[in-house]
C-alpha positions in Angstrom: -27.5 -6.2 28.2 -30.0 -5.4 25.5 -31.0 -8.2 23.5 -30.6 -7.4 20.0 -32.9 -10.0 18.6 -36.0 -8.1 20.3 -37.0 -6.5 17.0 -36.4 -9.5 14.9 -37.4 -13.1 14.6 -34.9 -14.3 11.7 -31.1 -13.6 11.5 -31.9 -13.1 7.7 -34.3 -9.9 8.2 -33.0 -6.4 7.6 -32.1 -5.0 10.9 -34.3 -1.8 12.0 -33.2 -1.1 15.6 -30.4 0.6 16.2 -27.5 -1.0 17.8 -26.7 0.0 21.7 -23.9 2.2 22.7 -22.0 -1.1 24.0 -22.0 -3.1 20.7 -20.5 0.0 19.0 -18.2 0.0 21.6 -17.1 -3.3 21.3 -17.0 -3.8 17.9 -15.0 -0.9 17.6 -12.4 -2.3 20.3 -12.5 -5.6 18.1 -11.5 -3.6 14.7 -8.8 -1.5 16.8 -7.1 -4.7 17.9 -6.8 -6.7 14.6 -5.6 -3.4 12.7 -3.2 -2.7 15.3 -1.7 -6.0 15.1 -1.8 -6.1 11.4 -0.6 -2.6 10.1 1.9 -2.2 12.9 3.4 -5.4 11.6 3.5 -4.6 8.1 4.5 -1.2 8.5 7.4 -1.7 10.9 7.7 -5.2 12.3 7.8 -7.0 9.2 10.3 -4.8 7.6 12.3 -4.6 10.8 12.2 -8.6 11.1 13.2 -9.0 7.5 15.8 -6.5 7.3 17.6 -8.1 10.3 17.6 -11.8 8.9 18.9 -10.5 5.4 21.5 -8.3 7.3 20.1 -5.1 6.2 20.7 -5.5 2.5 17.8 -3.3 1.1 16.9 -5.4 -2.1 16.8 -8.4 -0.3 15.0 -6.9 2.4 12.3 -6.1 0.0 12.0 -9.0 -1.7 11.7 -10.8 1.5 9.1 -8.4 2.4 7.3 -8.7 -0.8 7.1 -12.7 -1.0 6.0 -12.5 2.8 3.0 -9.9 1.7 2.2 -11.8 -1.5 2.0 -15.1 0.1 0.0 -13.6 2.8 -2.7 -11.9 0.4 -3.1 -15.2 -1.5 -3.9 -16.9 1.7 -6.5 -14.0 2.6 -8.2 -14.5 -0.8 -9.1 -17.9 -0.2 -9.8 -17.9 3.4 -12.2 -14.7 3.4 -14.6 -16.6 1.0 -14.5 -20.0 3.2 -14.7 -18.1 6.4 -17.9 -15.8 5.3 -19.7 -19.0 3.8 -18.7 -21.1 6.7 -19.9 -18.4 9.2 -23.6 -18.0 7.0 -24.0 -21.4 8.2 -22.7 -21.3 11.9 -25.2 -22.2 14.3 -24.7 -20.5 17.6 -26.9 -19.2 20.3 -24.4 -16.1 20.2 -24.8 -15.6 16.8 -23.2 -16.4 13.3 -20.2 -14.3 13.6 -18.8 -14.3 17.3 -17.2 -17.6 17.3 -15.2 -16.4 14.3 -14.1 -13.5 15.8 -12.7 -15.7 19.1 -11.1 -18.4 17.3 -9.8 -16.3 14.6 -8.3 -14.2 16.9 -6.6 -17.0 18.9 -5.2 -18.5 15.8 -3.6 -15.2 15.0 -2.3 -14.6 18.6 -0.3 -18.0 18.1 0.9 -17.5 14.8 2.6 -14.0 16.0 4.4 -16.0 18.5 5.5 -18.4 16.0 6.5 -15.9 13.8 8.8 -13.9 16.4 10.7 -17.4 16.9 11.9 -17.2 13.3 15.3 -16.6 12.0 14.9 -16.9 8.1 12.8 -15.8 5.4 10.8 -19.0 5.1 9.6 -19.1 8.6 8.7 -15.3 8.4 6.7 -16.1 5.3 5.1 -19.1 7.1 4.1 -17.2 10.0 2.7 -14.3 8.4 0.7 -16.4 6.5 -1.1 -18.3 9.0 -1.7 -15.1 10.9 -3.6 -14.0 8.0 -5.9 -17.2 8.2 -7.0 -15.9 11.5 -6.9 -12.1 10.6 -9.0 -12.7 7.7 -11.6 -14.7 9.6 -12.0 -11.9 12.1 -12.2 -9.3 9.7 -15.0 -10.9 7.5 -17.0 -12.0 10.7 -16.7 -8.1 11.8 -17.5 -6.6 8.4 -20.5 -8.9 8.3 -22.0 -8.2 11.8 -22.6 -4.6 10.4 -25.3 -5.7 7.8 -26.4 -8.4 10.0 -27.0 -6.0 13.0 -26.9 -2.4 11.9 -29.7 -0.7 10.1 -29.0 1.1 6.9 -29.2 4.7 8.6 -26.8 3.8 11.1 -24.0 2.0 8.8 -22.1 4.8 7.8 -21.8 6.2 11.2 -20.6 2.8 12.6 -18.1 2.6 9.8 -17.0 6.0 10.7 -15.9 4.4 14.0 -14.1 1.6 12.1 -11.9 4.4 10.1 -10.8 5.8 13.6 -10.1 2.1 14.7 -8.1 1.4 11.3 -6.4 4.6 11.8 -5.7 4.9 15.5 -4.7 1.2 16.0 -1.7 1.3 13.9 -0.7 4.3 15.7 -0.8 2.5 19.0 1.3 -0.4 17.6 3.8 1.7 16.2 4.4 3.5 19.3 4.4 0.4 21.0 7.0 -1.1 18.7 9.0 2.1 18.6 9.1 3.3 22.1 8.8 -0.1 24.1 8.9 -3.5 22.2 12.1 -2.7 20.2 13.3 -6.5 19.8 11.6 -9.0 17.5 10.3 -11.7 19.5 8.9 -9.2 22.6 7.0 -7.4 19.7 5.2 -10.3 18.0 4.1 -11.6 21.7 3.2 -7.8 22.9 0.9 -7.7 19.9 -0.7 -10.7 20.2 -1.4 -10.0 23.7 -3.1 -6.4 23.0 -4.8 -7.8 20.0 -6.4 -10.9 21.9 -7.5 -8.3 24.8 -9.2 -5.7 22.5 -11.1 -8.4 20.4 -12.2 -10.8 23.4 -15.3 -8.3 24.5 -17.2 -8.1 21.2 -16.6 -12.3 20.8 -17.9 -13.0 24.7 -20.1 -10.0 25.4 -22.2 -9.2 22.2 -25.3 -11.2 20.9 -26.1 -11.5 17.2 -29.5 -13.0 15.8 -28.9 -17.2 16.0 -29.4 -19.0 12.7 -32.4 -21.0 12.8 -31.5 -24.4 11.6 -34.4 -24.5 8.9 -32.6 -21.1 7.6 -29.2 -22.6 7.2 -28.0 -22.8 3.7 -26.6 -26.4 2.5 -23.0 -26.7 2.7 -21.6 -27.4 -0.7 -18.1 -26.4 -1.5 -18.8 -26.5 -5.2 -21.6 -24.1 -4.6 -19.3 -22.0 -2.6 -16.9 -21.9 -5.4 -19.1 -20.9 -7.9 -20.8 -18.4 -5.4 -17.6 -16.4 -5.7 -18.5 -15.6 -9.2 -22.0 -15.4 -8.4 -22.5 -11.7 -7.1 -20.4 -10.2 -9.5 -23.1 -11.0 -11.9 -25.2 -8.2 -10.1 -23.8 -5.0 -12.2 -23.9 -2.7 -8.7 -22.0 -5.5 -6.5 -19.4 -5.7 -9.3 -18.9 -1.9 -9.8 -18.3 -1.9 -6.0 -15.9 -4.3 -6.0 -14.2 -3.0 -8.7 -13.5 0.3 -6.7 -12.8 -1.1 -3.7 -10.2 -3.6 -5.3 -8.6 -0.3 -6.9 -8.7 2.0 -3.9 -6.9 -0.8 -2.0 -4.3 -1.1 -4.7 -3.7 2.4 -4.5 -3.5 2.2 -0.7 -0.9 -1.0 -0.9 1.3 0.7 -3.3 1.4 3.8 -1.2 1.9 1.7 2.2 3.4 -1.5 2.1 6.9 0.0 1.2 6.7 3.1 3.2 9.5 2.1 5.4 11.8 1.4 3.0 10.9 4.6 1.4 11.8 6.7 4.3 15.0 4.7 4.8 16.5 4.5 1.3 14.5 7.4 -0.5 14.0 10.3 2.2 17.4 9.1 4.0 15.6 9.6 7.4 15.2 7.2 10.3 12.5 4.9 9.4 10.8 3.7 12.9 10.8 7.6 13.7 9.6 8.7 10.5 6.9 5.9 10.1 5.9 6.9 13.5 5.7 10.5 12.7 3.7 10.0 9.3 1.3 7.6 11.0 0.2 10.3 13.8 -0.3 12.9 11.4 -2.2 10.2 8.8 -4.3 9.5 11.9 -5.2 12.9 13.2 -6.6 13.3 9.8 -8.7 10.4 9.7 -10.0 11.0 13.1 -10.9 14.4 12.1 -12.8 13.2 8.9 -14.3 9.5 9.4 -17.2 9.9 11.9 -18.5 13.4 10.4 -18.2 12.0 7.1 -20.3 9.0 8.1 -22.9 10.7 10.0 -23.5 13.3 7.0 -23.6 10.6 4.5 -26.3 9.1 7.0 -28.2 11.6 7.0 -28.4 12.7 3.5 -28.6 8.8 2.2 -26.0 9.9 -0.5 -22.7 7.9 -0.6 -21.1 8.0 -4.2 -20.1 11.8 -4.4 -18.2 11.4 -1.3 -16.3 8.0 -2.4 -15.2 9.8 -5.5 -13.9 13.2 -3.7 -12.1 10.4 -1.1 -10.5 8.4 -3.9 -9.2 11.4 -5.7 -7.7 12.6 -2.5 -6.0 9.7 -1.7 -4.5 8.9 -5.3 -3.5 12.5 -5.1 -1.6 12.0 -1.9 1.2 9.6 -3.8 2.1 12.5 -6.1 4.2 14.1 -3.4 5.6 11.1 -2.1 6.5 10.5 -5.8 8.0 13.7 -6.7 9.4 15.4 -3.6 11.1 13.1 -1.4 11.6 14.7 1.6 10.0 14.6 4.9 7.8 18.0 5.0 6.5 16.8 1.6 5.6 13.4 3.1 3.9 15.0 6.0 1.5 17.1 3.5 0.8 13.8 1.7 0.4 11.8 4.8 -2.6 14.7 5.7 -4.1 14.5 2.4 -4.1 10.7 2.3 -5.8 10.6 5.7 -8.5 12.7 4.6 -9.2 10.9 1.7 -9.3 7.6 3.0 -10.7 8.7 6.3 -13.8 9.6 4.2 -13.6 6.8 2.0 -13.7 4.3 4.8 -16.8 5.4 6.5 -19.1 6.1 3.3 -17.9 3.1 1.5 -18.4 0.3 3.6 -21.9 1.2 4.1 -22.3 1.2 0.2 -21.1 -1.9 0.0 -23.6 -3.3 2.5 -26.4 -1.8 0.3 -25.1 -3.7 -2.7 -25.0 -7.2 -1.2 -27.4 -9.5 -3.1 -29.0 -12.1 -0.7 -29.4 -11.5 3.0 -28.5 -15.3 3.5 -24.9 -15.0 1.8 -23.8 -11.6 3.4 -20.7 -13.5 4.9 -19.7 -15.0 1.9 -20.2 -12.2 -0.2 -18.4 -9.8 2.2 -15.9 -12.8 2.1 -16.0 -11.8 -1.6 -15.4 -8.0 -1.3 -12.4 -9.0 1.1 -11.0 -10.3 -1.8 -10.9 -6.8 -3.3 -8.8 -5.7 0.0 -6.5 -8.7 -0.2 -5.8 -9.2 -3.9 -4.2 -5.6 -4.2 -1.6 -6.8 -1.9 -0.8 -9.7 -4.1 -0.1 -7.3 -6.9 1.5 -4.5 -5.0 3.6 -6.9 -3.2 4.9 -8.2 -6.5 4.7 -5.4 -8.8 5.7 -3.2 -6.1 9.1 -4.6 -5.4 9.4 -4.9 -8.8 8.9 -1.4 -9.5 11.3 -0.2 -6.7 14.5 -2.3 -7.7 13.8 -1.7 -11.5 12.3 1.9 -11.6 12.6 3.5 -8.2 9.9 5.0 -6.2 8.8 7.5 -8.2 7.1 4.8 -10.4 5.5 3.0 -7.7 3.7 6.2 -6.5 2.7 7.1 -9.9 1.1 3.7 -10.0 -0.7 4.7 -6.7 -2.4 7.6 -8.0 -3.5 6.3 -11.1 -5.4 3.2 -8.8 -7.1 6.1 -6.9 -8.4 7.9 -10.0 -9.5 4.7 -11.5 -11.4 3.8 -8.2 -13.2 6.9 -8.5 -14.4 6.2 -11.8 -15.6 2.8 -10.9 -18.2 3.8 -8.2 -20.1 6.2 -10.6 -21.9 3.4 -12.5 -23.4 2.0 -9.3 -27.5 2.4 -9.7 -29.0 1.3 -6.2 -27.3 3.9 -4.1 -27.2 7.4 -4.3 
Protein backbone atom coordinates (compact mmCIF):
# COMPACT_ATOMS: atom_id res chain seq x y z
CA UNK A 1 0.00 0.00 0.00
CA UNK A 2 1.37 3.44 -0.92
CA UNK A 3 2.03 5.66 2.08
CA UNK A 4 0.37 9.04 1.57
CA UNK A 5 2.77 10.62 4.04
CA UNK A 6 5.96 10.21 1.95
CA UNK A 7 5.85 13.70 0.45
CA UNK A 8 4.95 15.45 3.72
CA UNK A 9 6.01 15.36 7.36
CA UNK A 10 3.12 17.40 8.81
CA UNK A 11 -0.64 16.89 8.70
CA UNK A 12 -1.00 20.66 8.31
CA UNK A 13 1.07 20.97 5.13
CA UNK A 14 -0.65 21.35 1.78
CA UNK A 15 -0.64 18.04 -0.13
CA UNK A 16 1.39 18.02 -3.34
CA UNK A 17 1.37 14.34 -4.35
CA UNK A 18 -1.64 12.97 -6.23
CA UNK A 19 -3.58 10.38 -4.25
CA UNK A 20 -3.32 6.82 -5.57
CA UNK A 21 -6.17 5.03 -7.30
CA UNK A 22 -7.07 2.85 -4.32
CA UNK A 23 -7.58 5.97 -2.11
CA UNK A 24 -9.91 7.54 -4.66
CA UNK A 25 -11.76 4.24 -5.07
CA UNK A 26 -12.32 3.66 -1.34
CA UNK A 27 -13.25 7.32 -0.76
CA UNK A 28 -15.80 7.14 -3.57
CA UNK A 29 -17.26 3.89 -2.22
CA UNK A 30 -17.62 5.44 1.24
CA UNK A 31 -19.47 8.42 -0.22
CA UNK A 32 -21.60 6.02 -2.24
CA UNK A 33 -22.55 4.16 0.92
CA UNK A 34 -23.58 7.13 3.04
CA UNK A 35 -25.39 8.89 0.20
CA UNK A 36 -27.23 5.69 -0.68
CA UNK A 37 -28.46 5.31 2.90
CA UNK A 38 -29.29 8.98 3.43
CA UNK A 39 -31.04 9.91 0.19
CA UNK A 40 -32.86 6.61 -0.38
CA UNK A 41 -34.29 6.94 3.12
CA UNK A 42 -35.18 10.60 2.73
CA UNK A 43 -36.78 10.19 -0.70
CA UNK A 44 -38.55 6.83 -0.33
CA UNK A 45 -38.25 5.06 3.01
CA UNK A 46 -39.03 8.00 5.30
CA UNK A 47 -42.13 9.03 3.28
CA UNK A 48 -43.20 5.36 3.11
CA UNK A 49 -42.75 5.02 6.87
CA UNK A 50 -44.57 8.27 7.74
CA UNK A 51 -47.44 7.41 5.39
CA UNK A 52 -47.78 4.03 7.11
CA UNK A 53 -47.87 5.40 10.66
CA UNK A 54 -50.34 8.18 9.68
CA UNK A 55 -52.66 5.79 7.81
CA UNK A 56 -51.86 7.46 4.45
CA UNK A 57 -53.38 10.81 5.42
CA UNK A 58 -51.38 13.10 3.12
CA UNK A 59 -51.34 16.23 5.28
CA UNK A 60 -50.34 14.23 8.36
CA UNK A 61 -47.60 12.39 6.43
CA UNK A 62 -46.19 15.68 5.09
CA UNK A 63 -46.19 17.16 8.59
CA UNK A 64 -44.49 14.09 10.08
CA UNK A 65 -41.86 14.08 7.35
CA UNK A 66 -41.30 17.82 7.83
CA UNK A 67 -40.80 17.36 11.59
CA UNK A 68 -38.36 14.49 11.12
CA UNK A 69 -36.26 16.44 8.62
CA UNK A 70 -36.43 19.62 10.70
CA UNK A 71 -35.09 17.93 13.85
CA UNK A 72 -32.51 15.98 11.85
CA UNK A 73 -31.19 19.10 10.16
CA UNK A 74 -30.85 20.93 13.49
CA UNK A 75 -28.91 17.99 14.90
CA UNK A 76 -26.65 17.94 11.85
CA UNK A 77 -25.84 21.65 12.23
CA UNK A 78 -24.47 21.11 15.75
CA UNK A 79 -22.80 17.75 15.17
CA UNK A 80 -21.04 18.82 11.95
CA UNK A 81 -19.09 21.58 13.68
CA UNK A 82 -18.25 19.48 16.74
CA UNK A 83 -17.23 16.43 14.69
CA UNK A 84 -15.06 18.60 12.45
CA UNK A 85 -13.39 20.34 15.41
CA UNK A 86 -12.76 17.10 17.32
CA UNK A 87 -11.43 15.34 14.23
CA UNK A 88 -8.99 18.24 13.76
CA UNK A 89 -7.59 17.27 17.19
CA UNK A 90 -7.65 13.48 16.79
CA UNK A 91 -4.34 11.69 17.40
CA UNK A 92 -4.43 8.37 15.58
CA UNK A 93 -1.78 6.48 13.66
CA UNK A 94 -4.13 6.09 10.68
CA UNK A 95 -4.85 9.81 10.49
CA UNK A 96 -7.38 12.25 11.88
CA UNK A 97 -10.42 11.35 9.79
CA UNK A 98 -10.54 7.54 9.54
CA UNK A 99 -11.75 6.88 13.15
CA UNK A 100 -14.64 9.29 12.65
CA UNK A 101 -15.65 7.53 9.46
CA UNK A 102 -15.63 4.13 11.19
CA UNK A 103 -17.49 4.99 14.39
CA UNK A 104 -19.87 7.41 12.73
CA UNK A 105 -20.98 4.71 10.31
CA UNK A 106 -21.48 2.24 13.14
CA UNK A 107 -23.72 4.73 15.00
CA UNK A 108 -25.73 5.48 11.85
CA UNK A 109 -26.29 1.74 11.24
CA UNK A 110 -27.54 1.18 14.80
CA UNK A 111 -29.86 4.19 14.47
CA UNK A 112 -31.38 2.69 11.31
CA UNK A 113 -32.22 -0.57 13.07
CA UNK A 114 -33.82 1.41 15.92
CA UNK A 115 -35.81 3.52 13.46
CA UNK A 116 -37.09 0.46 11.64
CA UNK A 117 -38.65 -0.80 14.87
CA UNK A 118 -40.70 2.36 15.43
CA UNK A 119 -44.47 2.54 14.96
CA UNK A 120 -45.08 6.20 15.78
CA UNK A 121 -43.98 9.62 14.59
CA UNK A 122 -41.91 10.39 17.72
CA UNK A 123 -39.83 7.23 17.31
CA UNK A 124 -39.22 7.96 13.63
CA UNK A 125 -38.09 11.50 14.46
CA UNK A 126 -35.71 10.23 17.16
CA UNK A 127 -34.23 7.49 14.99
CA UNK A 128 -33.68 9.83 12.03
CA UNK A 129 -32.03 12.38 14.34
CA UNK A 130 -29.59 9.82 15.77
CA UNK A 131 -28.78 8.64 12.26
CA UNK A 132 -27.85 12.22 11.41
CA UNK A 133 -25.29 12.27 14.24
CA UNK A 134 -23.39 9.41 12.63
CA UNK A 135 -24.00 10.62 9.09
CA UNK A 136 -22.70 14.13 9.89
CA UNK A 137 -19.53 12.75 11.49
CA UNK A 138 -18.80 10.55 8.47
CA UNK A 139 -19.66 13.25 5.94
CA UNK A 140 -17.44 15.92 7.51
CA UNK A 141 -14.55 13.47 7.89
CA UNK A 142 -14.76 12.35 4.25
CA UNK A 143 -14.97 15.92 2.95
CA UNK A 144 -12.04 17.07 5.09
CA UNK A 145 -9.93 14.17 3.84
CA UNK A 146 -9.85 15.93 0.45
CA UNK A 147 -7.94 19.10 1.48
CA UNK A 148 -5.93 16.91 3.87
CA UNK A 149 -4.67 14.53 1.19
CA UNK A 150 -5.57 15.71 -2.33
CA UNK A 151 -3.57 18.43 -4.14
CA UNK A 152 -5.45 21.42 -5.54
CA UNK A 153 -5.04 20.33 -9.16
CA UNK A 154 -6.78 16.99 -8.47
CA UNK A 155 -9.61 18.13 -6.20
CA UNK A 156 -12.33 18.84 -8.76
CA UNK A 157 -11.72 15.45 -10.38
CA UNK A 158 -11.99 13.69 -7.00
CA UNK A 159 -15.08 15.78 -6.19
CA UNK A 160 -16.51 14.66 -9.53
CA UNK A 161 -16.34 11.09 -8.23
CA UNK A 162 -18.32 12.29 -5.25
CA UNK A 163 -20.91 13.70 -7.64
CA UNK A 164 -21.23 10.28 -9.24
CA UNK A 165 -21.45 8.59 -5.82
CA UNK A 166 -24.04 11.08 -4.62
CA UNK A 167 -26.19 10.28 -7.65
CA UNK A 168 -25.66 6.57 -8.22
CA UNK A 169 -25.87 5.80 -4.50
CA UNK A 170 -29.46 7.00 -4.10
CA UNK A 171 -30.46 5.15 -7.28
CA UNK A 172 -29.04 1.93 -5.90
CA UNK A 173 -30.85 2.57 -2.63
CA UNK A 174 -34.16 3.33 -4.33
CA UNK A 175 -33.85 0.22 -6.54
CA UNK A 176 -33.23 -1.90 -3.44
CA UNK A 177 -36.18 -0.31 -1.62
CA UNK A 178 -38.53 -0.57 -4.60
CA UNK A 179 -37.72 -4.06 -5.84
CA UNK A 180 -36.21 -5.98 -2.93
CA UNK A 181 -36.79 -4.44 0.51
CA UNK A 182 -40.41 -3.37 0.33
CA UNK A 183 -41.13 -3.56 4.05
CA UNK A 184 -40.10 -1.09 6.74
CA UNK A 185 -37.77 -2.96 9.11
CA UNK A 186 -36.09 -5.04 6.40
CA UNK A 187 -35.42 -1.85 4.40
CA UNK A 188 -33.73 -0.08 7.31
CA UNK A 189 -31.65 -3.12 8.24
CA UNK A 190 -30.68 -3.77 4.62
CA UNK A 191 -29.55 -0.17 4.10
CA UNK A 192 -27.59 -0.25 7.36
CA UNK A 193 -25.67 -3.37 6.31
CA UNK A 194 -24.94 -2.08 2.79
CA UNK A 195 -23.80 1.30 4.12
CA UNK A 196 -21.41 -0.25 6.63
CA UNK A 197 -19.87 -2.64 4.10
CA UNK A 198 -19.27 0.16 1.57
CA UNK A 199 -17.74 2.63 4.04
CA UNK A 200 -15.49 0.13 5.84
CA UNK A 201 -12.65 -0.04 3.24
CA UNK A 202 -11.88 3.67 3.53
CA UNK A 203 -11.93 3.53 7.32
CA UNK A 204 -9.63 0.50 7.53
CA UNK A 205 -7.45 0.49 4.42
CA UNK A 206 -6.46 4.12 3.85
CA UNK A 207 -4.02 6.18 5.88
CA UNK A 208 -3.84 9.92 6.34
CA UNK A 209 -1.03 11.97 7.84
CA UNK A 210 -1.13 11.47 11.63
CA UNK A 211 -1.36 14.68 13.60
CA UNK A 212 1.69 15.27 15.81
CA UNK A 213 0.90 16.04 19.44
CA UNK A 214 2.82 19.31 19.09
CA UNK A 215 0.50 20.35 16.23
CA UNK A 216 -2.70 19.58 18.12
CA UNK A 217 -4.78 22.71 18.81
CA UNK A 218 -5.96 23.08 22.43
CA UNK A 219 -9.49 21.86 23.11
CA UNK A 220 -11.61 24.85 24.06
CA UNK A 221 -15.35 24.49 23.52
CA UNK A 222 -15.87 28.23 23.83
CA UNK A 223 -13.22 28.81 21.16
CA UNK A 224 -14.88 26.18 18.96
CA UNK A 225 -18.23 27.96 19.34
CA UNK A 226 -16.62 31.28 18.46
CA UNK A 227 -14.83 29.49 15.62
CA UNK A 228 -18.14 28.83 13.91
CA UNK A 229 -18.36 32.55 13.15
CA UNK A 230 -14.62 33.19 12.72
CA UNK A 231 -14.21 31.77 9.17
CA UNK A 232 -17.20 33.81 8.02
CA UNK A 233 -15.11 36.93 8.70
CA UNK A 234 -13.05 35.89 5.67
CA UNK A 235 -14.98 37.33 2.74
CA UNK A 236 -14.37 34.53 0.23
CA UNK A 237 -15.35 31.86 2.76
CA UNK A 238 -18.51 33.82 3.64
CA UNK A 239 -19.53 34.10 -0.02
CA UNK A 240 -18.83 30.37 -0.54
CA UNK A 241 -20.94 29.59 2.54
CA UNK A 242 -23.80 31.74 1.22
CA UNK A 243 -23.86 30.24 -2.25
CA UNK A 244 -23.65 26.70 -0.84
CA UNK A 245 -26.56 27.49 1.49
CA UNK A 246 -28.74 28.74 -1.37
CA UNK A 247 -27.99 25.89 -3.77
CA UNK A 248 -28.74 23.35 -1.07
CA UNK A 249 -31.94 25.20 -0.22
CA UNK A 250 -32.92 24.99 -3.88
CA UNK A 251 -32.09 21.29 -3.89
CA UNK A 252 -33.91 20.60 -0.61
CA UNK A 253 -37.09 22.36 -1.70
CA UNK A 254 -37.08 20.40 -4.96
CA UNK A 255 -36.37 16.96 -3.50
CA UNK A 256 -37.68 16.54 0.05
CA UNK A 257 -41.33 16.37 -1.01
CA UNK A 258 -40.83 14.73 -4.41
CA UNK A 259 -42.52 11.51 -3.23
CA UNK A 260 -45.61 13.44 -2.08
CA UNK A 261 -45.54 15.56 -5.27
CA UNK A 262 -45.69 12.48 -7.48
CA UNK A 263 -48.42 10.96 -5.32
CA UNK A 264 -50.69 14.01 -4.89
CA UNK A 265 -49.93 16.31 -7.85
CA UNK A 266 -48.79 14.08 -10.72
CA UNK A 267 -51.07 11.24 -9.58
CA UNK A 268 -48.63 8.46 -10.36
CA UNK A 269 -47.21 5.60 -8.30
CA UNK A 270 -44.67 7.44 -6.10
CA UNK A 271 -42.32 4.46 -5.66
CA UNK A 272 -41.96 3.78 -9.38
CA UNK A 273 -42.08 7.48 -10.27
CA UNK A 274 -39.28 8.31 -7.84
CA UNK A 275 -37.20 5.45 -9.21
CA UNK A 276 -37.65 6.59 -12.82
CA UNK A 277 -36.76 10.20 -12.07
CA UNK A 278 -33.72 9.26 -10.00
CA UNK A 279 -32.43 6.95 -12.73
CA UNK A 280 -32.69 9.74 -15.30
CA UNK A 281 -31.24 12.32 -12.90
CA UNK A 282 -28.33 9.98 -12.14
CA UNK A 283 -27.53 9.39 -15.79
CA UNK A 284 -27.26 13.16 -16.28
CA UNK A 285 -25.04 13.60 -13.21
CA UNK A 286 -22.72 10.75 -14.21
CA UNK A 287 -22.42 12.17 -17.73
CA UNK A 288 -21.35 15.61 -16.53
CA UNK A 289 -19.70 15.37 -13.10
CA UNK A 290 -16.24 13.94 -13.78
CA UNK A 291 -15.72 15.71 -17.16
CA UNK A 292 -16.65 19.03 -15.51
CA UNK A 293 -14.22 18.37 -12.68
CA UNK A 294 -11.37 17.46 -15.02
CA UNK A 295 -11.98 20.51 -17.18
CA UNK A 296 -11.99 22.74 -14.11
CA UNK A 297 -8.76 21.16 -12.79
CA UNK A 298 -7.02 21.76 -16.12
CA UNK A 299 -8.16 25.35 -16.48
CA UNK A 300 -8.01 26.24 -12.78
CA UNK A 301 -11.34 28.06 -13.22
CA UNK A 302 -14.24 27.29 -10.90
CA UNK A 303 -16.72 30.19 -10.63
CA UNK A 304 -18.14 30.23 -14.16
CA UNK A 305 -19.12 26.55 -13.96
CA UNK A 306 -20.71 27.06 -10.53
CA UNK A 307 -22.82 29.94 -11.91
CA UNK A 308 -24.02 27.92 -14.91
CA UNK A 309 -24.75 24.88 -12.76
CA UNK A 310 -26.71 26.92 -10.20
CA UNK A 311 -28.93 28.47 -12.89
CA UNK A 312 -29.57 25.06 -14.47
CA UNK A 313 -30.55 23.51 -11.17
CA UNK A 314 -32.91 26.34 -10.31
CA UNK A 315 -34.49 26.29 -13.75
CA UNK A 316 -35.44 22.63 -13.42
CA UNK A 317 -37.87 23.57 -10.65
CA UNK A 318 -39.96 25.62 -13.10
CA UNK A 319 -40.98 22.47 -14.96
CA UNK A 320 -42.11 20.85 -11.72
CA UNK A 321 -44.00 24.01 -10.76
CA UNK A 322 -45.98 24.63 -13.95
CA UNK A 323 -46.21 21.27 -15.73
CA UNK A 324 -47.18 18.62 -13.16
CA UNK A 325 -46.92 15.73 -15.59
CA UNK A 326 -44.50 12.83 -15.76
CA UNK A 327 -42.91 13.77 -19.14
CA UNK A 328 -42.13 17.27 -17.86
CA UNK A 329 -40.78 15.82 -14.63
CA UNK A 330 -38.44 13.63 -16.70
CA UNK A 331 -37.07 16.67 -18.56
CA UNK A 332 -36.73 18.45 -15.23
CA UNK A 333 -34.75 15.52 -13.86
CA UNK A 334 -32.31 15.76 -16.80
CA UNK A 335 -31.78 19.51 -16.30
CA UNK A 336 -31.44 19.09 -12.54
CA UNK A 337 -28.91 16.29 -13.00
CA UNK A 338 -26.75 18.28 -15.42
CA UNK A 339 -26.80 21.30 -13.13
CA UNK A 340 -26.17 19.49 -9.88
CA UNK A 341 -23.55 17.15 -11.34
CA UNK A 342 -21.43 20.02 -12.61
CA UNK A 343 -22.01 21.93 -9.39
CA UNK A 344 -20.92 19.11 -7.08
CA UNK A 345 -17.56 18.51 -8.73
CA UNK A 346 -16.48 22.12 -9.16
CA UNK A 347 -17.95 23.81 -6.08
CA UNK A 348 -16.46 21.30 -3.62
CA UNK A 349 -13.03 22.05 -5.08
CA UNK A 350 -13.75 25.78 -4.83
CA UNK A 351 -14.70 25.48 -1.16
CA UNK A 352 -11.45 23.69 -0.25
CA UNK A 353 -9.52 26.63 -1.73
CA UNK A 354 -11.14 29.25 0.52
CA UNK A 355 -10.54 27.52 3.88
CA UNK A 356 -8.83 30.10 6.14
CA UNK A 357 -6.45 27.87 8.20
CA UNK A 358 -4.98 24.39 7.67
CA UNK A 359 -5.27 23.44 11.36
CA UNK A 360 -9.03 24.11 11.29
CA UNK A 361 -9.96 22.30 8.06
CA UNK A 362 -12.34 19.90 9.76
CA UNK A 363 -14.08 22.58 11.80
CA UNK A 364 -14.34 24.96 8.86
CA UNK A 365 -15.75 22.25 6.59
CA UNK A 366 -18.10 21.48 9.47
CA UNK A 367 -19.24 25.09 9.17
CA UNK A 368 -19.72 24.53 5.44
CA UNK A 369 -21.72 21.43 6.39
CA UNK A 370 -24.10 23.80 8.16
CA UNK A 371 -24.73 25.33 4.75
CA UNK A 372 -25.52 21.81 3.52
CA UNK A 373 -27.85 20.99 6.41
CA UNK A 374 -29.47 24.20 7.65
CA UNK A 375 -31.39 24.66 4.37
CA UNK A 376 -33.19 21.41 5.18
CA UNK A 377 -34.45 23.07 8.38
CA UNK A 378 -36.03 25.82 6.28
CA UNK A 379 -37.15 23.45 3.54
CA UNK A 380 -38.68 20.95 5.97
CA UNK A 381 -40.56 23.63 7.90
CA UNK A 382 -41.38 26.15 5.19
CA UNK A 383 -41.83 23.48 2.50
CA UNK A 384 -44.56 21.66 4.35
CA UNK A 385 -46.28 24.95 5.12
CA UNK A 386 -46.04 26.12 1.49
CA UNK A 387 -47.54 22.85 0.21
CA UNK A 388 -50.41 22.76 2.69
CA UNK A 389 -51.15 26.51 2.31
CA UNK A 390 -50.48 27.32 -1.35
CA UNK A 391 -49.74 24.08 -3.18
CA UNK A 392 -46.69 22.55 -4.84
CA UNK A 393 -46.09 25.30 -7.49
CA UNK A 394 -45.11 27.79 -4.76
CA UNK A 395 -42.63 25.26 -3.34
CA UNK A 396 -40.87 24.86 -6.67
CA UNK A 397 -40.85 28.60 -7.39
CA UNK A 398 -39.00 29.05 -4.12
CA UNK A 399 -36.51 26.41 -5.31
CA UNK A 400 -36.00 28.34 -8.58
CA UNK A 401 -35.22 31.65 -6.87
CA UNK A 402 -32.83 29.96 -4.42
CA UNK A 403 -30.86 28.57 -7.37
CA UNK A 404 -30.58 32.02 -8.95
CA UNK A 405 -29.41 33.48 -5.65
CA UNK A 406 -26.64 30.86 -5.48
CA UNK A 407 -25.39 31.92 -8.92
CA UNK A 408 -25.10 35.55 -7.84
CA UNK A 409 -23.40 34.78 -4.52
CA UNK A 410 -20.43 32.94 -6.07
CA UNK A 411 -19.44 35.90 -8.24
CA UNK A 412 -17.77 38.10 -5.55
CA UNK A 413 -15.24 35.39 -4.55
CA UNK A 414 -11.79 36.80 -5.36
CA UNK A 415 -9.24 34.13 -4.43
CA UNK A 416 -10.58 31.57 -6.92
CA UNK A 417 -10.88 32.16 -10.66
